[in-house]
N, C-alpha and C positions, 0 to 999 in steps of 0.2 A: 698467600693472602694478599689482596691488593689494598694498600693503605691509600685512601682517597683524598682526605682533606688535610690541609696544612693549617694548623692553629698554633700560634706562638712558636713558630719555627719548628714545629714537630708535625709529622704526618700522622693524622688520626684516622682510624678505620671506622668512621661513623656508620657506614652502611653495613659493616660486618657485625655490628652489635645486635641488630635485629635477627640476623642469621644465627648468631650465638644463642640468643634467647629461644629461637625455634629449634635449636639442635641440628642445624643444617651445615655446620662447619666441620671440616675434618679435624682429627685430634691435633695435628700439627698446627693448623690455623687457630684452634681454640687456645693452645698453649701460648702462641705468639700474642694473641689478643689479651689473655690474662696477664702476661708480662707487661704489656703496654698499659693495661688498666692500673697496675700498681704505681706507675709513674705519672699517669695523666689524669688530672682532676676533671677536665672537660669530658672525657670519655666515661669516667665513673658517674658523673652527673647524668649524662645521656643514658647510661645503662640503668641507673636508678629511676629516671623518669619513664623509661620504656617499661620497666618492671611495674611501676605504679599504674601505668595506663593498662597493662595487661591484667593486673589485679582488679582494677575498677571494672574492666570489661567482663571479666570472669564473674565478679560479684553481681553485675547488672543482669547477666544472662542466667545466673544461677537462681535468681529469685523466681518463685512461682508467679504465674500471671495473676495480677491483682484484680483484673476485670474479667469476669466470666461473661461470655456472650451467650445469648439464648441459642438453642439449637436451630431455630428457624430464622436467625438473624439475617442471613444472606437473602433468603426468600422474601422477607418483609421489606428489606431495603430495595431489592430489585422491583418488587411490586409497586412500592411507593414512587420509585424513580420513573418507572414506565407510565404510571398514571399521571404524574405531575409534568411530564414532558409533552409539550404540544407538538414539537417538531417544526418543520418548515412547511406547514400545510397551506397557509394562506399567503397571498401576495405580499401583504404588509410585513409578515415575518421574514420572507425572503429578501425584501428590500432592506429591512433592518440588518439582517445578517451581511448582506453585500456592503452596506454602509460601514458596519463595524470592521469588516475585513479591510476595506479601503482605508479607513482611519488608522488601523493598526499597521498596514503597509506603509502609510505616509509617515507615521511616527518612527517606524524602524528605519526608513530611508533617511529621515532627518537625523536620527540617532547615530547612524553610521557615518554621516558627514562626508568626508573625503572618499570613503569607501563606496558611496552610493553610485559612483560611476561604474565601478566593477559590478555592482548588483544589476544596474540597468543593462550593462553589457551582457551579463549572463542571461537576464530575462529576454533580451533581444535575440540572443543565440537560440534560446529555447523556443521563442515564438517563431523564428524563421525555420527552425527544424520542424515544428508542428505544421507550419504552412507548407513546407516541402513534402511532408508525409501526406497531408491532406490532398495536395495537388497530384501526388503519385496515385493515391487511391481513386481520385476522380478520373484520372486518365486510364487507370486499370479497368475501372467499371465501364467507362466509355468503350474501350477497346474490346472488352469481352462482349458487351451488348452489340457492338457493331459486327463482331465476328459471328455471333449467333444469328443476327439478322441476315447477314450474307448467306450463311449456310441454309437457313430456313427459306430464303428467297430462291436459292438455287434448287433446293429440293422441291419446293412448290411448283416452280416452272417446269421441272421434269415431270412431275405428277400431272399437272393440269394440261400440258400439251401432249400427253401420251394418250393415244386413241383407246387403249385398253382401259385406262382410268375413266375416260369420259363414258364409255359404254357401261362400265361397272357402276359408276356414280348414277347414271341415268336409270339403270335397272333397280338400284337400291331406292332411289327417289320414287319410282313408279310403284314398287312393292309397298313402301311406306304409305304412299298416297292411297293405294287400294285397301290397306288395312285400316287407315284412319277414316276414310270417307264414309263407310257404312255407320260407324259409331257416331260421327258428326251428324249424319242425316237422322239417326235414331234420336239423339238428344234434341235436335231441332224440332222434330215432330212431337216429342213429349212436352217441350216448352210451349208449343202452339196449342196443344190439347188442353193444357191446364189453364 
């Protein structure tokens, strides 16, 4: 057993008293502690005060609940809370929330006093890391877009300058024109007749 505290030139095992009450000490350590309690009034007082505290806690938790909550209590509270909360829907509420957060930050900064330099240093580090990540994402997006544009340009040049593609595209356009032209003439003649 480790005797931790030195009181009146005696080493007192104050930490072991709670272990003793919980029944977590070995039989040898229990015997050593009981021998020490016979000669030490400080440890006996500590033991008695811990026993009183445990007794009070047992009594407090042993009482049946004095307040009975209705079965739909949670539902009623949630409904009222949701109906009473406006949220940050309008610009005025957002500005008020931003103002309150700024004031709280200022109060905390003043409250920390000398430690505020550390806070600003941490915030500066966080800000620079966010900017670095943002820059990386912008560059990544640009590089991916540029790569896709180069690939599409290369493919389109091969397709456009290929004679087979030009013949195929011309044939498709002519077929589409021949299918659409009669319908267009028919609709135009119906409009003029009415």
